[in-house]
GUGU-258740 format. One record per residue (C-alpha): x, y, z; residue in three letters. Coordinates in nm, 3 decimals. Layout:
# GUGU-258740
{xx->X&yy->Y&zz->Z&resn->ALA}
...
# end
This chain:
# GUGU-258740
{xx->-0.514&yy->-1.281&zz->0.248&resn->MET}
{xx->-0.800&yy->-1.075&zz->0.379&resn->ASN}
{xx->-0.936&yy->-0.809&zz->0.153&resn->SER}
{xx->-1.146&yy->-0.500&zz->0.161&resn->SER}
{xx->-1.185&yy->-0.604&zz->-0.115&resn->LEU}
{xx->-1.220&yy->-0.287&zz->-0.291&resn->THR}
{xx->-1.255&yy->-0.274&zz->-0.663&resn->ALA}
{xx->-0.890&yy->-0.182&zz->-0.658&resn->ALA}
{xx->-0.776&yy->-0.511&zz->-0.512&resn->ALA}
{xx->-0.988&yy->-0.750&zz->-0.714&resn->ILE}
{xx->-0.957&yy->-0.550&zz->-1.032&resn->TYR}
{xx->-0.579&yy->-0.551&zz->-1.033&resn->ILE}
{xx->-0.531&yy->-0.912&zz->-0.924&resn->LEU}
{xx->-0.806&yy->-1.101&zz->-1.104&resn->ILE}
{xx->-0.846&yy->-0.902&zz->-1.424&resn->ILE}
{xx->-0.470&yy->-0.892&zz->-1.482&resn->THR}
{xx->-0.442&yy->-1.267&zz->-1.453&resn->ARG}
{xx->-0.746&yy->-1.379&zz->-1.647&resn->TYR}
{xx->-0.891&yy->-1.102&zz->-1.859&resn->LEU}
{xx->-0.594&yy->-0.972&zz->-2.052&resn->VAL}
{xx->-0.316&yy->-1.225&zz->-2.024&resn->THR}
{xx->-0.439&yy->-1.506&zz->-2.243&resn->SER}
{xx->-0.075&yy->-1.607&zz->-2.314&resn->THR}
{xx->0.021&yy->-1.624&zz->-1.945&resn->HIS}
{xx->-0.290&yy->-1.691&zz->-1.737&resn->PRO}
{xx->-0.085&yy->-1.748&zz->-1.422&resn->GLU}
{xx->0.189&yy->-1.502&zz->-1.338&resn->CYS}
{xx->0.352&yy->-1.755&zz->-1.106&resn->SER}
{xx->0.445&yy->-1.967&zz->-1.409&resn->ILE}
{xx->0.597&yy->-1.672&zz->-1.592&resn->VAL}
{xx->0.799&yy->-1.563&zz->-1.289&resn->LEU}
{xx->0.916&yy->-1.921&zz->-1.227&resn->HIS}
{xx->1.037&yy->-1.957&zz->-1.586&resn->LEU}
{xx->1.216&yy->-1.622&zz->-1.570&resn->ARG}
{xx->1.395&yy->-1.736&zz->-1.256&resn->GLU}
{xx->1.498&yy->-2.064&zz->-1.420&resn->LYS}
{xx->1.612&yy->-1.876&zz->-1.730&resn->GLU}
{xx->1.835&yy->-1.653&zz->-1.519&resn->THR}
{xx->1.988&yy->-1.957&zz->-1.347&resn->GLU}
{xx->2.048&yy->-2.128&zz->-1.682&resn->CYS}
{xx->2.214&yy->-1.822&zz->-1.837&resn->LYS}
{xx->2.447&yy->-1.795&zz->-1.538&resn->LEU}
{xx->2.549&yy->-2.159&zz->-1.592&resn->LYS}
{xx->2.597&yy->-2.094&zz->-1.964&resn->ILE}
{xx->2.821&yy->-1.795&zz->-1.890&resn->SER}
{xx->3.025&yy->-1.995&zz->-1.639&resn->ALA}
{xx->3.063&yy->-2.286&zz->-1.884&resn->ALA}
{xx->3.162&yy->-2.049&zz->-2.164&resn->ALA}
{xx->3.433&yy->-1.887&zz->-1.952&resn->SER}
{xx->3.578&yy->-2.228&zz->-1.857&resn->ARG}
{xx->3.589&yy->-2.355&zz->-2.216&resn->SER}
{xx->3.690&yy->-2.031&zz->-2.390&resn->SER}
{xx->4.038&yy->-2.157&zz->-2.465&resn->SER}
{xx->3.931&yy->-2.506&zz->-2.572&resn->ASN}
{xx->3.766&yy->-2.620&zz->-2.890&resn->THR}
{xx->3.436&yy->-2.782&zz->-2.799&resn->THR}
{xx->3.239&yy->-3.035&zz->-3.000&resn->THR}
{xx->2.882&yy->-3.150&zz->-2.961&resn->GLY}
{xx->2.597&yy->-2.937&zz->-2.824&resn->CYS}
{xx->2.639&yy->-2.651&zz->-2.581&resn->VAL}
{xx->2.420&yy->-2.578&zz->-2.282&resn->MET}
{xx->2.095&yy->-2.417&zz->-2.401&resn->GLU}
{xx->1.779&yy->-2.252&zz->-2.264&resn->TRP}
{xx->1.481&yy->-2.334&zz->-2.487&resn->ASP}
{xx->1.230&yy->-2.114&zz->-2.307&resn->GLY}
{xx->1.116&yy->-2.380&zz->-2.061&resn->VAL}
{xx->1.408&yy->-2.607&zz->-1.968&resn->SER}
{xx->1.783&yy->-2.574&zz->-1.934&resn->CYS}
{xx->1.954&yy->-2.842&zz->-2.147&resn->TRP}
{xx->2.305&yy->-2.941&zz->-2.034&resn->PRO}
{xx->2.600&yy->-2.966&zz->-2.269&resn->ALA}
{xx->2.616&yy->-3.300&zz->-2.452&resn->ALA}
{xx->2.845&yy->-3.481&zz->-2.693&resn->SER}
{xx->2.740&yy->-3.573&zz->-3.044&resn->GLU}
{xx->2.500&yy->-3.868&zz->-3.050&resn->GLY}
{xx->2.403&yy->-3.833&zz->-2.685&resn->GLN}
{xx->2.034&yy->-3.833&zz->-2.589&resn->ILE}
{xx->1.928&yy->-3.611&zz->-2.297&resn->VAL}
{xx->1.595&yy->-3.620&zz->-2.111&resn->SER}
{xx->1.432&yy->-3.367&zz->-1.881&resn->VAL}
{xx->1.111&yy->-3.377&zz->-1.679&resn->LEU}
{xx->0.819&yy->-3.156&zz->-1.765&resn->CYS}
{xx->0.823&yy->-2.860&zz->-1.520&resn->PRO}
{xx->0.584&yy->-2.926&zz->-1.233&resn->LEU}
{xx->0.419&yy->-2.585&zz->-1.264&resn->LEU}
{xx->0.308&yy->-2.670&zz->-1.617&resn->LEU}
{xx->0.156&yy->-3.005&zz->-1.523&resn->LEU}
{xx->-0.217&yy->-3.042&zz->-1.503&resn->LYS}
{xx->-0.324&yy->-3.157&zz->-1.153&resn->PRO}
{xx->-0.301&yy->-3.535&zz->-1.102&resn->GLN}
{xx->-0.101&yy->-3.574&zz->-1.425&resn->THR}
{xx->0.217&yy->-3.785&zz->-1.388&resn->PRO}
{xx->0.546&yy->-3.614&zz->-1.482&resn->PRO}
{xx->0.641&yy->-3.664&zz->-1.845&resn->ALA}
{xx->0.987&yy->-3.702&zz->-1.999&resn->LEU}
{xx->1.096&yy->-3.487&zz->-2.289&resn->ILE}
{xx->1.407&yy->-3.595&zz->-2.483&resn->THR}
{xx->1.640&yy->-3.427&zz->-2.732&resn->ARG}
{xx->1.934&yy->-3.565&zz->-2.928&resn->SER}
{xx->2.265&yy->-3.396&zz->-2.988&resn->CYS}
{xx->2.334&yy->-3.417&zz->-3.363&resn->THR}
{xx->2.595&yy->-3.280&zz->-3.598&resn->VAL}
{xx->2.368&yy->-2.982&zz->-3.660&resn->ARG}
{xx->2.307&yy->-2.924&zz->-3.290&resn->GLY}
{xx->2.013&yy->-3.001&zz->-3.067&resn->TRP}
{xx->1.715&yy->-3.179&zz->-3.223&resn->SER}
{xx->1.355&yy->-3.076&zz->-3.161&resn->LYS}
{xx->1.190&yy->-3.209&zz->-2.840&resn->PRO}
{xx->1.046&yy->-3.556&zz->-2.873&resn->SER}
{xx->0.711&yy->-3.429&zz->-2.749&resn->VAL}
{xx->0.602&yy->-3.063&zz->-2.748&resn->PRO}
{xx->0.583&yy->-2.918&zz->-2.398&resn->TYR}
{xx->0.217&yy->-2.835&zz->-2.443&resn->TYR}
{xx->0.124&yy->-3.195&zz->-2.515&resn->GLU}
{xx->0.354&yy->-3.349&zz->-2.257&resn->ALA}
{xx->0.267&yy->-3.118&zz->-1.972&resn->CYS}
{xx->-0.100&yy->-3.057&zz->-2.044&resn->TYR}
{xx->-0.242&yy->-3.369&zz->-2.206&resn->SER}
{xx->-0.604&yy->-3.249&zz->-2.230&resn->GLU}
{xx->-0.522&yy->-2.945&zz->-2.441&resn->ALA}
{xx->-0.868&yy->-2.908&zz->-2.591&resn->SER}
{xx->-1.028&yy->-2.896&zz->-2.246&resn->ASP}
{xx->-0.774&yy->-2.639&zz->-2.138&resn->GLY}
{xx->-0.842&yy->-2.423&zz->-2.442&resn->ASP}
{xx->-1.216&yy->-2.441&zz->-2.387&resn->GLU}
{xx->-1.181&yy->-2.355&zz->-2.020&resn->GLU}
{xx->-0.954&yy->-2.061&zz->-2.103&resn->MET}
{xx->-1.198&yy->-1.932&zz->-2.367&resn->ARG}
{xx->-1.486&yy->-1.959&zz->-2.121&resn->THR}
{xx->-1.296&yy->-1.769&zz->-1.853&resn->GLU}
{xx->-1.186&yy->-1.504&zz->-2.101&resn->LYS}
{xx->-1.541&yy->-1.455&zz->-2.234&resn->ASN}
{xx->-1.670&yy->-1.428&zz->-1.877&resn->HIS}
{xx->-1.424&yy->-1.158&zz->-1.782&resn->PHE}
{xx->-1.464&yy->-0.979&zz->-2.115&resn->ASP}
{xx->-1.835&yy->-0.954&zz->-2.035&resn->THR}
{xx->-1.759&yy->-0.839&zz->-1.682&resn->LEU}
{xx->-1.520&yy->-0.573&zz->-1.813&resn->LYS}
{xx->-1.785&yy->-0.449&zz->-2.057&resn->LEU}
{xx->-2.045&yy->-0.422&zz->-1.778&resn->ILE}
{xx->-1.824&yy->-0.230&zz->-1.535&resn->TYR}
{xx->-1.699&yy->-0.006&zz->-1.819&resn->SER}
{xx->-2.061&yy->0.085&zz->-1.897&resn->VAL}
{xx->-2.124&yy->0.135&zz->-1.524&resn->GLY}
{xx->-1.832&yy->0.371&zz->-1.479&resn->TYR}
{xx->-1.924&yy->0.554&zz->-1.800&resn->GLY}
{xx->-2.284&yy->0.608&zz->-1.687&resn->VAL}
{xx->-2.165&yy->0.711&zz->-1.341&resn->SER}
{xx->-1.915&yy->0.955&zz->-1.488&resn->LEU}
{xx->-2.181&yy->1.124&zz->-1.703&resn->ALA}
{xx->-2.435&yy->1.141&zz->-1.417&resn->ALA}
{xx->-2.180&yy->1.277&zz->-1.170&resn->LEU}
{xx->-2.059&yy->1.546&zz->-1.411&resn->LEU}
{xx->-2.416&yy->1.664&zz->-1.462&resn->ILE}
{xx->-2.487&yy->1.651&zz->-1.087&resn->ALA}
{xx->-2.172&yy->1.849&zz->-1.010&resn->GLY}
{xx->-2.263&yy->2.106&zz->-1.274&resn->LEU}
{xx->-2.611&yy->2.143&zz->-1.118&resn->VAL}
{xx->-2.466&yy->2.209&zz->-0.773&resn->PHE}
{xx->-2.215&yy->2.460&zz->-0.911&resn->CYS}
{xx->-2.472&yy->2.647&zz->-1.123&resn->CYS}
{xx->-2.728&yy->2.681&zz->-0.844&resn->PHE}
{xx->-2.523&yy->2.848&zz->-0.570&resn->ARG}
{xx->-2.818&yy->2.845&zz->-0.330&resn->LYS}
{xx->-2.776&yy->2.470&zz->-0.307&resn->LEU}
{xx->-2.419&yy->2.490&zz->-0.178&resn->LEU}
{xx->-2.477&yy->2.435&zz->0.193&resn->CYS}
{xx->-2.232&yy->2.228&zz->0.397&resn->THR}
{xx->-2.418&yy->1.906&zz->0.325&resn->ARG}
{xx->-2.411&yy->1.960&zz->-0.052&resn->ASN}
{xx->-2.049&yy->2.077&zz->-0.039&resn->TYR}
{xx->-1.963&yy->1.737&zz->0.104&resn->ILE}
{xx->-2.179&yy->1.567&zz->-0.160&resn->HIS}
{xx->-1.990&yy->1.765&zz->-0.425&resn->LEU}
{xx->-1.655&yy->1.644&zz->-0.293&resn->HIS}
{xx->-1.786&yy->1.286&zz->-0.295&resn->LEU}
{xx->-1.901&yy->1.336&zz->-0.656&resn->PHE}
{xx->-1.551&yy->1.456&zz->-0.744&resn->ALA}
{xx->-1.387&yy->1.145&zz->-0.595&resn->THR}
{xx->-1.634&yy->0.918&zz->-0.775&resn->LEU}
{xx->-1.552&yy->1.100&zz->-1.100&resn->ILE}
{xx->-1.180&yy->1.049&zz->-1.036&resn->LEU}
{xx->-1.241&yy->0.683&zz->-0.959&resn->ARG}
{xx->-1.424&yy->0.635&zz->-1.288&resn->SER}
{xx->-1.150&yy->0.815&zz->-1.479&resn->LEU}
{xx->-0.869&yy->0.620&zz->-1.315&resn->CYS}
{xx->-1.029&yy->0.290&zz->-1.421&resn->VAL}
{xx->-1.030&yy->0.398&zz->-1.785&resn->PHE}
{xx->-0.677&yy->0.538&zz->-1.758&resn->ILE}
{xx->-0.544&yy->0.218&zz->-1.604&resn->LYS}
{xx->-0.718&yy->0.008&zz->-1.868&resn->ASP}
{xx->-0.561&yy->0.215&zz->-2.146&resn->SER}
{xx->-0.212&yy->0.211&zz->-1.991&resn->VAL}
{xx->-0.190&yy->-0.148&zz->-1.867&resn->LEU}
{xx->-0.424&yy->-0.346&zz->-2.087&resn->PHE}
{xx->-0.441&yy->-0.174&zz->-2.425&resn->ALA}
{xx->-0.183&yy->-0.413&zz->-2.571&resn->ASP}
{xx->-0.295&yy->-0.769&zz->-2.505&resn->ARG}
{xx->0.034&yy->-0.910&zz->-2.633&resn->SER}
{xx->0.219&yy->-0.752&zz->-2.340&resn->THR}
{xx->0.337&yy->-0.981&zz->-2.062&resn->ASP}
{xx->0.164&yy->-0.808&zz->-1.772&resn->HIS}
{xx->0.329&yy->-1.036&zz->-1.521&resn->CYS}
{xx->0.674&yy->-0.888&zz->-1.576&resn->THR}
{xx->0.617&yy->-0.545&zz->-1.731&resn->VAL}
{xx->0.763&yy->-0.265&zz->-1.520&resn->SER}
{xx->0.737&yy->0.083&zz->-1.668&resn->THR}
{xx->0.697&yy->0.429&zz->-1.523&resn->LEU}
{xx->0.360&yy->0.461&zz->-1.698&resn->GLY}
{xx->0.209&yy->0.147&zz->-1.546&resn->CYS}
{xx->0.344&yy->0.230&zz->-1.199&resn->LYS}
{xx->0.197&yy->0.580&zz->-1.225&resn->ALA}
{xx->-0.137&yy->0.437&zz->-1.339&resn->ALA}
{xx->-0.153&yy->0.194&zz->-1.045&resn->VAL}
{xx->-0.048&yy->0.466&zz->-0.798&resn->SER}
{xx->-0.313&yy->0.703&zz->-0.935&resn->PHE}
{xx->-0.568&yy->0.423&zz->-0.911&resn->PHE}
{xx->-0.488&yy->0.362&zz->-0.543&resn->HIS}
{xx->-0.501&yy->0.735&zz->-0.471&resn->TRP}
{xx->-0.845&yy->0.770&zz->-0.631&resn->CYS}
{xx->-0.980&yy->0.467&zz->-0.444&resn->VAL}
{xx->-0.848&yy->0.600&zz->-0.113&resn->LEU}
{xx->-1.003&yy->0.941&zz->-0.188&resn->LEU}
{xx->-1.336&yy->0.776&zz->-0.256&resn->ASN}
{xx->-1.336&yy->0.577&zz->0.067&resn->PHE}
{xx->-1.221&yy->0.881&zz->0.265&resn->SER}
{xx->-1.514&yy->1.091&zz->0.144&resn->TRP}
{xx->-1.755&yy->0.805&zz->0.205&resn->LEU}
{xx->-1.621&yy->0.818&zz->0.561&resn->LEU}
{xx->-1.667&yy->1.196&zz->0.572&resn->VAL}
{xx->-2.031&yy->1.157&zz->0.463&resn->GLU}
{xx->-2.089&yy->0.918&zz->0.752&resn->ALA}
{xx->-1.904&yy->1.136&zz->1.005&resn->LEU}
{xx->-2.096&yy->1.446&zz->0.896&resn->TYR}
{xx->-2.433&yy->1.279&zz->0.930&resn->LEU}
{xx->-2.336&yy->1.131&zz->1.266&resn->GLN}
{xx->-2.225&yy->1.477&zz->1.385&resn->THR}
{xx->-2.558&yy->1.633&zz->1.286&resn->LEU}
{xx->-2.756&yy->1.366&zz->1.469&resn->LEU}
{xx->-2.547&yy->1.377&zz->1.787&resn->LEU}
{xx->-2.466&yy->1.748&zz->1.813&resn->PHE}
{xx->-2.767&yy->1.944&zz->1.697&resn->THR}
{xx->-2.626&yy->2.290&zz->1.770&resn->PHE}
{xx->-2.276&yy->2.229&zz->1.637&resn->THR}
{xx->-2.160&yy->2.466&zz->1.364&resn->HIS}
{xx->-2.074&yy->2.186&zz->1.125&resn->VAL}
{xx->-1.968&yy->2.437&zz->0.860&resn->GLY}
{xx->-1.658&yy->2.506&zz->1.070&resn->LYS}
{xx->-1.570&yy->2.138&zz->1.047&resn->LEU}
{xx->-1.548&yy->2.151&zz->0.667&resn->LEU}
{xx->-1.173&yy->2.213&zz->0.677&resn->TRP}
{xx->-1.127&yy->1.909&zz->0.901&resn->ILE}
{xx->-1.336&yy->1.704&zz->0.662&resn->TYR}
{xx->-1.124&yy->1.829&zz->0.370&resn->ALA}
{xx->-0.806&yy->1.725&zz->0.553&resn->ALA}
{xx->-0.950&yy->1.379&zz->0.614&resn->VAL}
{xx->-1.091&yy->1.344&zz->0.264&resn->GLY}
{xx->-0.804&yy->1.484&zz->0.055&resn->TRP}
{xx->-0.501&yy->1.516&zz->0.280&resn->GLY}
{xx->-0.489&yy->1.174&zz->0.445&resn->ALA}
{xx->-0.513&yy->0.969&zz->0.122&resn->PRO}
{xx->-0.246&yy->1.183&zz->-0.045&resn->SER}
{xx->-0.005&yy->1.133&zz->0.246&resn->VAL}
{xx->-0.073&yy->0.758&zz->0.255&resn->ILE}
{xx->-0.013&yy->0.714&zz->-0.118&resn->VAL}
{xx->0.308&yy->0.921&zz->-0.111&resn->VAL}
{xx->0.440&yy->0.704&zz->0.175&resn->ILE}
{xx->0.342&yy->0.389&zz->-0.014&resn->TRP}
{xx->0.514&yy->0.510&zz->-0.335&resn->ILE}
{xx->0.837&yy->0.595&zz->-0.150&resn->LEU}
{xx->0.846&yy->0.257&zz->0.026&resn->LEU}
{xx->0.762&yy->0.068&zz->-0.295&resn->LYS}
{xx->1.040&yy->0.251&zz->-0.478&resn->LYS}
{xx->1.288&yy->0.175&zz->-0.202&resn->GLN}
{xx->1.202&yy->-0.183&zz->-0.101&resn->PHE}
{xx->0.969&yy->-0.344&zz->-0.356&resn->ASP}
{xx->1.029&yy->-0.186&zz->-0.696&resn->ASP}
{xx->0.908&yy->-0.479&zz->-0.904&resn->GLU}
{xx->0.649&yy->-0.510&zz->-1.178&resn->GLY}
{xx->0.371&yy->-0.253&zz->-1.197&resn->CYS}
{xx->0.337&yy->-0.226&zz->-0.817&resn->TRP}
{xx->0.012&yy->-0.423&zz->-0.835&resn->ASP}
{xx->0.128&yy->-0.713&zz->-0.617&resn->ASP}
{xx->-0.137&yy->-0.769&zz->-0.351&resn->LEU}
{xx->0.082&yy->-1.026&zz->-0.176&resn->GLU}
{xx->0.332&yy->-0.757&zz->-0.080&resn->SER}
{xx->0.330&yy->-0.649&zz->0.286&resn->ARG}
{xx->0.332&yy->-0.288&zz->0.168&resn->LEU}
{xx->-0.022&yy->-0.343&zz->0.035&resn->TRP}
{xx->-0.140&yy->-0.310&zz->0.396&resn->TRP}
{xx->-0.049&yy->0.060&zz->0.381&resn->ILE}
{xx->-0.331&yy->0.101&zz->0.127&resn->ILE}
{xx->-0.560&yy->-0.170&zz->0.261&resn->LYS}
{xx->-0.570&yy->-0.070&zz->0.629&resn->THR}
{xx->-0.730&yy->0.277&zz->0.587&resn->PRO}
{xx->-0.981&yy->0.127&zz->0.343&resn->ILE}
{xx->-1.082&yy->-0.135&zz->0.599&resn->LEU}
{xx->-1.105&yy->0.131&zz->0.871&resn->LEU}
{xx->-1.332&yy->0.340&zz->0.648&resn->SER}
{xx->-1.557&yy->0.045&zz->0.565&resn->ILE}
{xx->-1.610&yy->-0.072&zz->0.922&resn->PHE}
{xx->-1.636&yy->0.279&zz->1.066&resn->THR}
{xx->-1.909&yy->0.354&zz->0.813&resn->ASN}
{xx->-2.083&yy->0.029&zz->0.901&resn->PHE}
{xx->-2.076&yy->0.115&zz->1.274&resn->ALA}
{xx->-2.210&yy->0.464&zz->1.203&resn->ILE}
{xx->-2.479&yy->0.313&zz->0.980&resn->PHE}
{xx->-2.596&yy->0.089&zz->1.263&resn->LEU}
{xx->-2.603&yy->0.382&zz->1.505&resn->ASN}
{xx->-2.791&yy->0.606&zz->1.260&resn->ILE}
{xx->-3.039&yy->0.326&zz->1.193&resn->SER}
{xx->-3.097&yy->0.302&zz->1.568&resn->ARG}
{xx->-3.159&yy->0.678&zz->1.590&resn->ILE}
{xx->-3.395&yy->0.664&zz->1.291&resn->ILE}
{xx->-3.590&yy->0.382&zz->1.458&resn->VAL}
{xx->-3.625&yy->0.591&zz->1.773&resn->GLN}
{xx->-3.741&yy->0.895&zz->1.575&resn->LYS}
{xx->-3.986&yy->0.681&zz->1.381&resn->THR}
{xx->-4.140&yy->0.545&zz->1.700&resn->LYS}
{xx->-4.162&yy->0.885&zz->1.869&resn->SER}
{xx->-4.305&yy->1.059&zz->1.559&resn->THR}
{xx->-4.565&yy->0.793&zz->1.482&resn->HIS}
{xx->-4.635&yy->0.659&zz->1.831&resn->VAL}
{xx->-5.011&yy->0.686&zz->1.786&resn->MET}
{xx->-5.018&yy->0.541&zz->1.435&resn->GLN}
{xx->-5.071&yy->0.179&zz->1.341&resn->THR}
{xx->-5.022&yy->0.208&zz->0.965&resn->GLU}
{xx->-4.715&yy->0.049&zz->0.803&resn->PRO}
{xx->-4.615&yy->0.385&zz->0.648&resn->GLN}
{xx->-4.359&yy->0.473&zz->0.921&resn->PRO}
{xx->-4.185&yy->0.141&zz->0.870&resn->TYR}
{xx->-4.172&yy->0.184&zz->0.493&resn->ARG}
{xx->-4.021&yy->0.526&zz->0.555&resn->THR}
{xx->-3.771&yy->0.366&zz->0.795&resn->LEU}
{xx->-3.668&yy->0.111&zz->0.531&resn->VAL}
{xx->-3.625&yy->0.382&zz->0.267&resn->ARG}
{xx->-3.424&yy->0.597&zz->0.506&resn->SER}
{xx->-3.175&yy->0.321&zz->0.587&resn->THR}
{xx->-3.147&yy->0.188&zz->0.231&resn->LEU}
{xx->-3.057&yy->0.533&zz->0.101&resn->LEU}
{xx->-2.750&yy->0.527&zz->0.323&resn->LEU}
{xx->-2.612&yy->0.210&zz->0.161&resn->VAL}
{xx->-2.466&yy->0.373&zz->-0.154&resn->PRO}
{xx->-2.373&yy->0.691&zz->0.034&resn->LEU}
{xx->-2.165&yy->0.496&zz->0.288&resn->PHE}
{xx->-2.041&yy->0.227&zz->0.044&resn->GLY}
{xx->-2.183&yy->-0.047&zz->0.266&resn->LEU}
{xx->-2.181&yy->-0.311&zz->-0.008&resn->HIS}
{xx->-1.805&yy->-0.347&zz->0.049&resn->TYR}
{xx->-1.870&yy->-0.490&zz->0.397&resn->VAL}
{xx->-1.997&yy->-0.819&zz->0.252&resn->VAL}
{xx->-1.655&yy->-0.956&zz->0.155&resn->PHE}
{xx->-1.435&yy->-0.735&zz->0.371&resn->ALA}
{xx->-1.307&yy->-1.011&zz->0.601&resn->LEU}
{xx->-1.311&yy->-1.300&zz->0.353&resn->PHE}
{xx->-0.992&yy->-1.427&zz->0.187&resn->PRO}
{xx->-0.974&yy->-1.318&zz->-0.175&resn->GLU}
{xx->-1.004&yy->-1.675&zz->-0.309&resn->HIS}
{xx->-1.348&yy->-1.716&zz->-0.144&resn->VAL}
{xx->-1.645&yy->-1.637&zz->-0.367&resn->GLY}
{xx->-1.439&yy->-1.477&zz->-0.645&resn->VAL}
{xx->-1.721&yy->-1.443&zz->-0.900&resn->LYS}
{xx->-1.985&yy->-1.308&zz->-0.657&resn->PRO}
{xx->-1.722&yy->-1.072&zz->-0.518&resn->ARG}
{xx->-1.636&yy->-0.945&zz->-0.865&resn->LEU}
{xx->-1.998&yy->-0.876&zz->-0.950&resn->TYR}
{xx->-2.069&yy->-0.708&zz->-0.617&resn->LEU}
{xx->-1.761&yy->-0.490&zz->-0.597&resn->GLU}
{xx->-1.689&yy->-0.423&zz->-0.964&resn->LEU}
{xx->-2.035&yy->-0.416&zz->-1.122&resn->VAL}
{xx->-2.230&yy->-0.267&zz->-0.830&resn->LEU}
{xx->-1.935&yy->-0.045&zz->-0.742&resn->GLY}
{xx->-1.919&yy->0.089&zz->-1.097&resn->SER}
{xx->-2.283&yy->0.206&zz->-1.076&resn->PHE}
{xx->-2.238&yy->0.355&zz->-0.728&resn->GLN}
{xx->-2.168&yy->0.702&zz->-0.871&resn->GLY}
{xx->-2.484&yy->0.694&zz->-1.079&resn->PHE}
{xx->-2.695&yy->0.584&zz->-0.781&resn->ILE}
{xx->-2.548&yy->0.853&zz->-0.554&resn->VAL}
{xx->-2.602&yy->1.124&zz->-0.817&resn->ALA}
{xx->-2.959&yy->1.006&zz->-0.873&resn->LEU}
{xx->-3.057&yy->0.992&zz->-0.506&resn->LEU}
{xx->-2.874&yy->1.296&zz->-0.374&resn->TYR}
{xx->-2.903&yy->1.533&zz->-0.669&resn->CYS}
{xx->-3.161&yy->1.445&zz->-0.931&resn->PHE}
{xx->-3.422&yy->1.322&zz->-0.677&resn->LEU}
{xx->-3.325&yy->1.575&zz->-0.412&resn->ASN}
{xx->-3.622&yy->1.798&zz->-0.324&resn->GLY}
{xx->-3.405&yy->2.109&zz->-0.281&resn->GLU}
{xx->-3.248&yy->2.062&zz->-0.622&resn->VAL}
{xx->-3.583&yy->2.005&zz->-0.788&resn->GLN}
{xx->-3.736&yy->2.313&zz->-0.626&resn->LYS}
{xx->-3.443&yy->2.528&zz->-0.738&resn->GLU}
{xx->-3.469&yy->2.396&zz->-1.093&resn->ILE}
{xx->-3.846&yy->2.449&zz->-1.081&resn->GLN}
{xx->-3.795&yy->2.807&zz->-0.966&resn->ARG}
{xx->-3.554&yy->2.872&zz->-1.253&resn->THR}
{xx->-3.784&yy->2.712&zz->-1.509&resn->VAL}
{xx->-4.076&yy->2.920&zz->-1.388&resn->ARG}
{xx->-3.865&yy->3.233&zz->-1.407&resn->LYS}
{xx->-3.769&yy->3.181&zz->-1.770&resn->TRP}
{xx->-4.071&yy->2.985&zz->-1.894&resn->TRP}
{xx->-4.376&yy->3.079&zz->-1.677&resn->PRO}
{xx->-4.611&yy->2.868&zz->-1.888&resn->GLU}
{xx->-4.428&yy->2.544&zz->-1.813&resn->VAL}
{xx->-4.575&yy->2.328&zz->-1.535&resn->LYS}
{xx->-4.329&yy->2.152&zz->-1.309&resn->THR}
{xx->-4.360&yy->1.887&zz->-1.042&resn->ASN}
{xx->-4.119&yy->1.807&zz->-0.761&resn->VAL}
{xx->-4.045&yy->1.451&zz->-0.653&resn->VAL}
{xx->-3.910&yy->1.469&zz->-0.299&resn->ASN}
{xx->-3.697&yy->1.206&zz->-0.136&resn->LEU}
{xx->-3.906&yy->1.028&zz->0.130&resn->PRO}
{xx->-3.625&yy->1.048&zz->0.386&resn->THR}
{xx->-3.581&yy->1.418&zz->0.442&resn->GLN}
{xx->-3.766&yy->1.395&zz->0.771&resn->GLU}
{xx->-3.489&yy->1.180&zz->0.914&resn->PHE}
{xx->-3.177&yy->1.241&zz->0.703&resn->ILE}
{xx->-3.035&yy->1.593&zz->0.700&resn->PRO}
# end
């Protein structure tokens, strides 16, 4: 299945399976056993109704958590095969036997764990290694989102306190900061709702709280990608239409950034409730996932196309501005100008956008979860704390209240080319 793959997609699928479900590392096994349990209980009910008027001896049909044992007479020995889903690859099927005694069914001749997974110690070690890896990954992205949240709150406070900074460009930056804040918050909320209790079977849990957490998560991710798209569209508009009153387009940008994701998520929730109301609504194999995935992909590739076009325009401006110069300074400025657009447009998501989710899982996790978690901090740093306008306004305020204090301004090197 192709993926954006946004932090949303990988986070829900991979972390749920490996990071927090040490009892059930593969949800397919859990769901298979639940299906077999349902079938067995139906057989037990049917057998009970047929023999309700008769006195039965021996052992009745029984579900032991893994296999459905048929009814047997006293002294009879019954064998079943180890379920294929529990077998280690290239391990021959093993027989497990039980005897029907006067006291009922005996214990299995061989425990399922030993019969179905002969190299238990290797399996334990592999599971511990995977769990430690994802625990470390979770710690890193939690720190990243925490740092981003703090930086974005400060950056937003700076823009709100210094009203002179609130031009159209910084209004759009402020909206992007807000979506990055929401994205950081929704990660912590979803962690606390879904993964606080590690004993919970996350493969089959289906509560209003977990569905709401996943829905809120998707909404925040869509908001974030929508405002990344708005940032790209705004910059493209400035470069193409110099005399356009872009301030009048702010309402259109707001509709794209806030309205479209809200409508999409509401449609997705209604369809999930009607046609696919299973689990915590975090199934990425569902066809309804395309309702969320498609606008994310459109945002990613639209931003990438705009990035290429803006890079072309910057190259042209660099050549025309420094046509008589031979120093490498214009090209260093060109590199800085284009690199600064990477976090603003979310271009790091392009790397794995068209790859199936099973390709390069670990590099994908580090790129989209770890780098994505620090995206808010990088954006706040580049477009607020290192912004020349912001620094000059802070310098003016400092001089007003403390005239004896000396201040220096560190300007971004790209203001000549990026509005």
